[in-house]
N, C-alpha and C positions, 0 to 999 in steps of 0.2 A: 310805614312808607318813609318816614323821616330818617330812619337809620340808613336806608338805601341812598338817600340824597347825601347824607354825611359821608358814607363810604365812597360815593362818587367823587365828592370834593377831596377826600383824603387821597384817593388814587391820583388825582391831578397834582396834588401837593407833593406826593411821593415822587412822581415822574419829574417834576421841576427840581426837586431837591437832589435826585440822583444825577441829573444833568449838571447841576451846580457843583456837587461834590466831585464828580468825575473830572470836571474842568479844573476845579481848585487843586486837586491832587495830581493834575497833569496826566490823567489817564486818557483824556480826549482833548482835542483842540477846538477852539471856538468856531472855526471855519470848516466844519465837517457836516455832512448830512445827518450823521448820528446825533450830534449835539443839538443842532437846530431842529431836527425832527422831534427829539424829546421835548425841547422848549415849545414847539408848535403844539404838539399833542397835549402836553401838560397845561399850557395856557388856555387852549380851547376848552378842555374839561373844566378848569377853574373858572373860565368865563361863563360857561353854562351853569355852573354851580352859583356864581354871582347873580346870574339872571333869576334863578330860582329863589335866591335869598333877597332879591330886589335891592342890590347894593350897587348904586350907580357908579361910584368912583372905582370900585373893584371891577365892575363890568368894563369900564373904559381901560383900566390898567391891563387887564388880561387880554382883551382883544387887540389892543395896541401891541402888546408883547407878541401875540400870535402873528400879527401882520409883519413885525420886524423879523421874526424867525422865518416866516414864509418868504420874505424878500431875500434873506440869505440863502434859503434852500434854492430858489430860482437862480440866484447869482452863482451858486456853486455849480448847479447843473448847466448853466450857460457857459461858465468857464471851462467845464469838462468837455463840452461840445466844441467850443472854439479852440481850446488848447489841449489836445489829447496828451496824456502822460507819455505815451511812447514816441511822440514827436521829438526829433533831435533839435537841440538848440543850435542856432546858427552861430558859427564862430566869427567873432568880430576881431579883426586884426588890432593888436595893441599899437598905439602910436609910438613912433621911434623918436626919441629925443636926441637931437644932435648937439653935442657939446664941443665947443671950440677949445682947443688946447692953447694955453698961454705960451707965447714965444719967449724964450729966454734970451736975454741980451748979453 
């Protein structure tokens, strides 16, 4: 049974490392559902692993990590709802600078 627990922990670790490596290699951006979803799933798995191992500091770290990822997931979803991608940007007129010409004497 202990090997199943270790495999469970390794799965969470692999998910977190995949998210980290993809971001470090610029294959994903930090403010995407994919990146934050990987962080959320991986940190929840690692948090459950930490509970099974009774590691208080590790429990706190992983569940705080999961909450931060969840915050960004909801933030991204909110932004998509409020600002759809297909919405046109409003054109703002550029200010016109008036330059006075110097008079020659």
